[in-house]
Structure formats: structure tokens, C-alpha cells
KOLGU-4560 file (N, C-alpha, C; in nm, 3 decimals, padded with zeros to 5 digits):
<recs>
<n_xx: 00.098 n_yy: -00.115 n_zz: 00.013 ca_xx: -00.019 ca_yy: 00.011 ca_zz: 00.036 c_xx: 00.112 c_yy: 00.120 c_zz: -00.021 mol: A seq: 1 type: MET>
<n_xx: 00.069 n_yy: 00.215 n_zz: -00.079 ca_xx: 00.131 ca_yy: 00.355 ca_zz: -00.068 c_xx: 00.078 c_yy: 00.409 c_zz: 00.032 mol: A seq: 2 type: PRO>
<n_xx: 00.208 n_yy: 00.497 n_zz: 00.109 ca_xx: 00.178 ca_yy: 00.589 ca_zz: 00.224 c_xx: 00.070 c_yy: 00.707 c_zz: 00.220 mol: A seq: 3 type: LYS>
<n_xx: 00.037 n_yy: 00.727 n_zz: 00.298 ca_xx: -00.099 ca_yy: 00.877 ca_zz: 00.282 c_xx: 00.026 c_yy: 00.998 c_zz: 00.313 mol: A seq: 4 type: MET>
<n_xx: -00.003 n_yy: 01.087 n_zz: 00.202 ca_xx: 00.066 ca_yy: 01.214 ca_zz: 00.233 c_xx: -00.020 c_yy: 01.313 c_zz: 00.266 mol: A seq: 5 type: LYS>
<n_xx: 00.057 n_yy: 01.425 n_zz: 00.367 ca_xx: 00.009 ca_yy: 01.551 ca_zz: 00.382 c_xx: 00.016 c_yy: 01.652 c_zz: 00.281 mol: A seq: 6 type: THR>
<n_xx: -00.097 n_yy: 01.714 n_zz: 00.225 ca_xx: -00.028 ca_yy: 01.815 ca_zz: 00.100 c_xx: 00.036 c_yy: 01.921 c_zz: 00.142 mol: A seq: 7 type: LYS>
<n_xx: 00.157 n_yy: 01.934 n_zz: 00.077 ca_xx: 00.266 ca_yy: 02.041 ca_zz: 00.092 c_xx: 00.231 c_yy: 02.178 c_zz: 00.132 mol: A seq: 8 type: SER>
<n_xx: 00.123 n_yy: 02.185 n_zz: 00.013 ca_xx: 00.064 ca_yy: 02.366 ca_zz: 00.025 c_xx: -00.008 c_yy: 02.363 c_zz: 00.201 mol: A seq: 9 type: SER>
<n_xx: -00.108 n_yy: 02.256 n_zz: 00.206 ca_xx: -00.179 ca_yy: 02.290 ca_zz: 00.329 c_xx: -00.098 c_yy: 02.309 c_zz: 00.432 mol: A seq: 10 type: ALA>
<n_xx: -00.014 n_yy: 02.214 n_zz: 00.469 ca_xx: 00.087 ca_yy: 02.203 ca_zz: 00.578 c_xx: 00.153 c_yy: 02.346 c_zz: 00.637 mol: A seq: 11 type: LYS>
<n_xx: 00.185 n_yy: 02.412 n_zz: 00.519 ca_xx: 00.244 ca_yy: 02.558 ca_zz: 00.484 c_xx: 00.126 c_yy: 02.667 c_zz: 00.535 mol: A seq: 12 type: LYS>
<n_xx: 00.011 n_yy: 02.675 n_zz: 00.491 ca_xx: -00.082 ca_yy: 02.734 ca_zz: 00.517 c_xx: -00.154 c_yy: 02.733 c_zz: 00.641 mol: A seq: 13 type: ARG>
<n_xx: -00.170 n_yy: 02.612 n_zz: 00.697 ca_xx: -00.287 ca_yy: 02.618 ca_zz: 00.802 c_xx: -00.221 c_yy: 02.539 c_zz: 00.946 mol: A seq: 14 type: PHE>
<n_xx: -00.240 n_yy: 02.581 n_zz: 01.039 ca_xx: -00.231 ca_yy: 02.536 ca_zz: 01.164 c_xx: -00.370 c_yy: 02.508 c_zz: 01.266 mol: A seq: 15 type: ARG>
<n_xx: -00.334 n_yy: 02.374 n_zz: 01.308 ca_xx: -00.446 ca_yy: 02.307 ca_zz: 01.405 c_xx: -00.407 c_yy: 02.353 c_zz: 01.556 mol: A seq: 16 type: VAL>
<n_xx: -00.537 n_yy: 02.423 n_zz: 01.573 ca_xx: -00.532 ca_yy: 02.500 ca_zz: 01.752 c_xx: -00.537 c_yy: 02.334 c_zz: 01.839 mol: A seq: 17 type: ARG>
<n_xx: -00.524 n_yy: 02.420 n_zz: 01.950 ca_xx: -00.549 ca_yy: 02.284 ca_zz: 02.058 c_xx: -00.699 c_yy: 02.265 c_zz: 02.053 mol: A seq: 18 type: PRO>
<n_xx: -00.787 n_yy: 02.326 n_zz: 02.044 ca_xx: -00.915 ca_yy: 02.314 ca_zz: 02.041 c_xx: -00.992 c_yy: 02.221 c_zz: 01.937 mol: A seq: 19 type: GLY>
<n_xx: -00.888 n_yy: 02.192 n_zz: 01.830 ca_xx: -00.954 ca_yy: 02.138 ca_zz: 01.737 c_xx: -00.973 c_yy: 02.241 c_zz: 01.584 mol: A seq: 20 type: GLY>
<n_xx: -00.977 n_yy: 02.349 n_zz: 01.605 ca_xx: -01.035 ca_yy: 02.432 ca_zz: 01.492 c_xx: -00.863 c_yy: 02.463 c_zz: 01.429 mol: A seq: 21 type: THR>
<n_xx: -00.920 n_yy: 02.537 n_zz: 01.296 ca_xx: -00.796 ca_yy: 02.520 ca_zz: 01.218 c_xx: -00.759 c_yy: 02.674 c_zz: 01.202 mol: A seq: 22 type: VAL>
<n_xx: -00.668 n_yy: 02.738 n_zz: 01.221 ca_xx: -00.624 ca_yy: 02.855 ca_zz: 01.195 c_xx: -00.562 c_yy: 02.885 c_zz: 01.056 mol: A seq: 23 type: LYS>
<n_xx: -00.605 n_yy: 03.029 n_zz: 00.961 ca_xx: -00.566 ca_yy: 03.058 ca_zz: 00.856 c_xx: -00.543 c_yy: 03.175 c_zz: 00.854 mol: A seq: 24 type: ARG>
<n_xx: -00.500 n_yy: 03.248 n_zz: 00.741 ca_xx: -00.458 ca_yy: 03.352 ca_zz: 00.698 c_xx: -00.559 c_yy: 03.389 c_zz: 00.623 mol: A seq: 25 type: GLY>
<n_xx: -00.564 n_yy: 03.536 n_zz: 00.654 ca_xx: -00.678 ca_yy: 03.614 ca_zz: 00.585 c_xx: -00.662 c_yy: 03.656 c_zz: 00.442 mol: A seq: 26 type: GLN>
<n_xx: -00.742 n_yy: 03.634 n_zz: 00.361 ca_xx: -00.735 ca_yy: 03.690 ca_zz: 00.209 c_xx: -00.746 c_yy: 03.847 c_zz: 00.221 mol: A seq: 27 type: ALA>
<n_xx: -00.754 n_yy: 03.867 n_zz: 00.073 ca_xx: -00.759 ca_yy: 04.015 ca_zz: 00.027 c_xx: -00.671 c_yy: 04.127 c_zz: 00.095 mol: A seq: 28 type: PHE>
<n_xx: -00.546 n_yy: 04.072 n_zz: 00.170 ca_xx: -00.498 ca_yy: 04.200 ca_zz: 00.202 c_xx: -00.357 c_yy: 04.214 c_zz: 00.144 mol: A seq: 29 type: LYS>
<n_xx: -00.309 n_yy: 04.145 n_zz: 00.036 ca_xx: -00.174 ca_yy: 04.168 ca_zz: -00.035 c_xx: -00.156 c_yy: 04.251 c_zz: -00.103 mol: A seq: 30 type: ARG>
<n_xx: -00.244 n_yy: 04.292 n_zz: -00.173 ca_xx: -00.219 ca_yy: 04.408 ca_zz: -00.299 c_xx: -00.364 c_yy: 04.452 c_zz: -00.314 mol: A seq: 31 type: HIS>
<n_xx: -00.351 n_yy: 04.595 n_zz: -00.393 ca_xx: -00.481 ca_yy: 04.684 ca_zz: -00.427 c_xx: -00.514 c_yy: 04.693 c_zz: -00.317 mol: A seq: 32 type: ILE>
<n_xx: -00.413 n_yy: 04.794 n_zz: -00.265 ca_xx: -00.489 ca_yy: 04.809 ca_zz: -00.114 c_xx: -00.547 c_yy: 04.965 c_zz: -00.126 mol: A seq: 33 type: LEU>
<n_xx: -00.509 n_yy: 05.037 n_zz: -00.206 ca_xx: -00.561 ca_yy: 05.169 ca_zz: -00.212 c_xx: -00.688 c_yy: 05.215 c_zz: -00.251 mol: A seq: 34 type: THR>
<n_xx: -00.780 n_yy: 05.111 n_zz: -00.302 ca_xx: -00.900 ca_yy: 05.116 ca_zz: -00.299 c_xx: -00.975 c_yy: 05.080 c_zz: -00.180 mol: A seq: 35 type: LYS>
<n_xx: -00.943 n_yy: 04.966 n_zz: -00.094 ca_xx: -00.969 ca_yy: 04.936 ca_zz: 00.012 c_xx: -00.986 c_yy: 05.061 c_zz: 00.139 mol: A seq: 36 type: LYS>
<n_xx: -01.095 n_yy: 05.048 n_zz: 00.174 ca_xx: -01.111 ca_yy: 05.161 ca_zz: 00.324 c_xx: -01.044 c_yy: 05.103 c_zz: 00.452 mol: A seq: 37 type: THR>
<n_xx: -00.987 n_yy: 05.208 n_zz: 00.508 ca_xx: -00.877 ca_yy: 05.189 ca_zz: 00.628 c_xx: -00.987 c_yy: 05.059 c_zz: 00.711 mol: A seq: 38 type: THR>
<n_xx: -01.088 n_yy: 05.079 n_zz: 00.732 ca_xx: -01.192 ca_yy: 04.995 ca_zz: 00.821 c_xx: -01.179 c_yy: 04.851 c_zz: 00.763 mol: A seq: 39 type: LYS>
<n_xx: -01.186 n_yy: 04.818 n_zz: 00.629 ca_xx: -01.191 ca_yy: 04.694 ca_zz: 00.576 c_xx: -01.045 c_yy: 04.643 c_zz: 00.560 mol: A seq: 40 type: ASN>
<n_xx: -00.922 n_yy: 04.712 n_zz: 00.541 ca_xx: -00.777 ca_yy: 04.651 ca_zz: 00.599 c_xx: -00.762 c_yy: 04.623 c_zz: 00.733 mol: A seq: 41 type: LYS>
<n_xx: -00.857 n_yy: 04.676 n_zz: 00.836 ca_xx: -00.839 ca_yy: 04.680 ca_zz: 00.973 c_xx: -00.897 c_yy: 04.518 c_zz: 00.984 mol: A seq: 42 type: ARG>
<n_xx: -00.995 n_yy: 04.469 n_zz: 00.938 ca_xx: -01.088 ca_yy: 04.400 ca_zz: 00.998 c_xx: -01.012 c_yy: 04.279 c_zz: 00.918 mol: A seq: 43 type: HIS>
<n_xx: -00.936 n_yy: 04.293 n_zz: 00.818 ca_xx: -00.839 ca_yy: 04.172 ca_zz: 00.790 c_xx: -00.747 c_yy: 04.177 c_zz: 00.817 mol: A seq: 44 type: LEU>
<n_xx: -00.674 n_yy: 04.206 n_zz: 00.931 ca_xx: -00.549 ca_yy: 04.175 ca_zz: 01.032 c_xx: -00.579 c_yy: 04.060 c_zz: 01.083 mol: A seq: 45 type: ARG>
<n_xx: -00.469 n_yy: 03.989 n_zz: 01.112 ca_xx: -00.479 ca_yy: 03.869 ca_zz: 01.208 c_xx: -00.540 c_yy: 03.724 c_zz: 01.171 mol: A seq: 46 type: GLY>
<n_xx: -00.518 n_yy: 03.657 n_zz: 01.210 ca_xx: -00.559 ca_yy: 03.501 ca_zz: 01.157 c_xx: -00.707 c_yy: 03.491 c_zz: 01.173 mol: A seq: 47 type: PRO>
<n_xx: -00.744 n_yy: 03.418 n_zz: 01.118 ca_xx: -00.886 ca_yy: 03.359 ca_zz: 01.128 c_xx: -00.922 c_yy: 03.223 c_zz: 01.129 mol: A seq: 48 type: THR>
<n_xx: -01.009 n_yy: 03.169 n_zz: 01.173 ca_xx: -01.065 ca_yy: 03.016 ca_zz: 01.193 c_xx: -01.114 c_yy: 02.992 c_zz: 01.025 mol: A seq: 49 type: ALA>
<n_xx: -01.077 n_yy: 02.840 n_zz: 01.025 ca_xx: -01.176 ca_yy: 02.787 ca_zz: 00.873 c_xx: -01.306 c_yy: 02.720 c_zz: 00.913 mol: A seq: 50 type: VAL>
<n_xx: -01.376 n_yy: 02.776 n_zz: 00.810 ca_xx: -01.531 ca_yy: 02.754 ca_zz: 00.877 c_xx: -01.540 c_yy: 02.604 c_zz: 00.862 mol: A seq: 51 type: HIS>
<n_xx: -01.642 n_yy: 02.568 n_zz: 00.966 ca_xx: -01.691 ca_yy: 02.416 ca_zz: 00.979 c_xx: -01.749 c_yy: 02.316 c_zz: 00.862 mol: A seq: 52 type: GLU>
<n_xx: -01.779 n_yy: 02.404 n_zz: 00.760 ca_xx: -01.812 ca_yy: 02.336 ca_zz: 00.630 c_xx: -01.712 c_yy: 02.303 c_zz: 00.577 mol: A seq: 53 type: THR>
<n_xx: -01.583 n_yy: 02.373 n_zz: 00.574 ca_xx: -01.437 ca_yy: 02.305 ca_zz: 00.489 c_xx: -01.367 c_yy: 02.195 c_zz: 00.570 mol: A seq: 54 type: ASN>
<n_xx: -01.422 n_yy: 02.129 n_zz: 00.694 ca_xx: -01.360 ca_yy: 02.074 ca_zz: 00.771 c_xx: -01.293 c_yy: 01.946 c_zz: 00.750 mol: A seq: 55 type: MET>
<n_xx: -01.392 n_yy: 01.893 n_zz: 00.628 ca_xx: -01.384 ca_yy: 01.792 ca_zz: 00.565 c_xx: -01.262 c_yy: 01.765 c_zz: 00.480 mol: A seq: 56 type: GLY>
<n_xx: -01.261 n_yy: 01.889 n_zz: 00.392 ca_xx: -01.156 ca_yy: 01.910 ca_zz: 00.330 c_xx: -01.034 c_yy: 01.917 c_zz: 00.384 mol: A seq: 57 type: HIS>
<n_xx: -01.027 n_yy: 01.965 n_zz: 00.503 ca_xx: -00.885 ca_yy: 02.007 ca_zz: 00.607 c_xx: -00.864 c_yy: 01.870 c_zz: 00.644 mol: A seq: 58 type: MET>
<n_xx: -00.952 n_yy: 01.805 n_zz: 00.667 ca_xx: -00.896 ca_yy: 01.629 ca_zz: 00.733 c_xx: -00.878 c_yy: 01.547 c_zz: 00.571 mol: A seq: 59 type: ALA>
<n_xx: -00.897 n_yy: 01.592 n_zz: 00.494 ca_xx: -00.833 ca_yy: 01.489 ca_zz: 00.387 c_xx: -00.689 c_yy: 01.561 c_zz: 00.332 mol: A seq: 60 type: GLN>
<n_xx: -00.681 n_yy: 01.694 n_zz: 00.336 ca_xx: -00.564 ca_yy: 01.723 ca_zz: 00.342 c_xx: -00.445 c_yy: 01.730 c_zz: 00.409 mol: A seq: 61 type: MET>
<n_xx: -00.462 n_yy: 01.689 n_zz: 00.523 ca_xx: -00.362 ca_yy: 01.711 ca_zz: 00.687 c_xx: -00.455 c_yy: 01.571 c_zz: 00.736 mol: A seq: 62 type: LEU>
<n_xx: -00.385 n_yy: 01.472 n_zz: 00.695 ca_xx: -00.479 ca_yy: 01.338 ca_zz: 00.755 c_xx: -00.405 c_yy: 01.315 c_zz: 00.904 mol: A seq: 63 type: PRO>
<n_xx: -00.277 n_yy: 01.374 n_zz: 00.905 ca_xx: -00.231 ca_yy: 01.329 ca_zz: 01.046 c_xx: -00.271 c_yy: 01.414 c_zz: 01.159 mol: A seq: 64 type: PHE>
<n_xx: -00.323 n_yy: 01.545 n_zz: 01.129 ca_xx: -00.389 ca_yy: 01.665 ca_zz: 01.202 c_xx: -00.451 c_yy: 01.603 c_zz: 01.333 mol: A seq: 65 type: ALA>
<n_xx: -00.527 n_yy: 01.517 n_zz: 01.317 ca_xx: -00.621 ca_yy: 01.444 ca_zz: 01.421 c_xx: -00.725 c_yy: 01.536 c_zz: 01.407 mol: A seq: 66 type: GLY>
<n_xx: -00.791 n_yy: 01.530 n_zz: 01.275 ca_xx: -00.914 ca_yy: 01.645 ca_zz: 01.244 c_xx: -01.040 c_yy: 01.547 c_zz: 01.248 mol: A seq: 67 type: LEU>
</recs>
């Protein structure tokens, strides 16, 4: 049988928190920031959690994370 492998892109982008949620970076804050309001950019700061509807995909991409 072949070995199960973790998706390399997923292990670089996500971290599993002790409570079982997955931490991810926020999108839409890298470039073209001049047309975005200061309030919008402020709310894009910091990490956020992966939505529970996507946790099945996370479990497939990170099979050894205990999800």
C-alpha cells in the first residue's frame, strides 16, 4: 500500500489549534490596497479560523492532524 501524504501546500498555510479548529491567514490584504477602506483593511488583520463546512476538506489534506 502507498503511504498517506500530507498536502505540502496545506501544511504551509494552516495550523491546527488545541481545540481542534484550524487557523488560516486572511485573504484580500496583499495588494491593490489603495481602493480598500481603512476599516476594511483593519478587519482583515490577524488570523481567522477555517469554517466548519470546510473541515472535511482539511481532514483530507492534513490526514495526520487529528481532525
